N, C-alpha and C positions, 0 to 999 in steps of 0.2 A: 326567407332569404332571398332577397331581390336578385342576387347574382346568380342564383340558380334558375330563375324563371325561364330564361331563353333556353337553357339545357333541357328542362322538364318539358317545355312546349315542343321542342324538336323530338324528344324521345316519345311523346304521346302521339304526335303526328305519324312517326315511323311505326309505332305500335298499331295505331288504327288503320293505317294505309297499307302496311306492308307485312308486318310480323303476324298480326292476328289472322288476317285472311290466309296467309300461307300456312300458318300453323293449323288452321281449320281444314285446308285441302289435304294436308298431310294426315291429319287425324282421320279424315274421311278414307284415305287410301289404306292406311294401317287398319281401320276397322273392316274394311272390305277384304282383308287378308293379304294385301300386298306388303312386300318388305320395303324397308326404307331405301331410297336411291342413295348413291354416294352424294349427290347434290343436296338432298334433303338432310343427310347426316352432317354435311358440313354446315348447313344452315343451323341445325340444332346445337353444334358445337360453338358457333359463333355466338348464338343467343346466350348460351350458358356463360361463355367468356365474358360477354357484355354485362350479364347480370352481376358477374363479380366485381367488374369494374364500376358499375354504378351503386354498389352497395353503400358507399360513404354518403352519396346523394341521398339514397332512400332512407339512411339512418338520420339525416337531418331534416327529412320530411316524412314523418311517420304516417301521415295521411295516405301515403302510397303503399304502405305495407300490404294491405289487403289486395290491391290490384297485382302487386308484384307476387304474392303468394298465389293468386290465381293463375297468373301466367306460368308460374313454376309448375304448378299442379298440371296444366294443360301439357306442357312440354314433357313432363314426367309420364303422363298417361300416354302420349305418343310413343316415348321410348319403351315404355312397358309393353304396350300392345305390339310394337315392332319386334321386341325380344321374344314375345309369345309366337308370333308369326314365323320367326326365324327357327325357333324350336320345332314347331310343327313341320317346316320344311326339312330340317335335318333328320327328323324322325321318319320321314317318308322314304 
């Protein structure tokens, strides 16, 4: 679908240059026991909302299913670890 090429290119640039590096920094923070900041929580909310919005695009391009699944797993790992950190903090 040629009409999707520009959108896909923009999404890949955003993923490579912004979202993936930030997600890795957040994962490092939560793995170090830090809670999610409000700013990072807002970022994750935007990412999940964007994922819902691009689902029709991904459905038209199944070659991106694996990448989207990996990114969702990464964001889920971040949220899971952050929840674990919150539980440890509230138990203290």
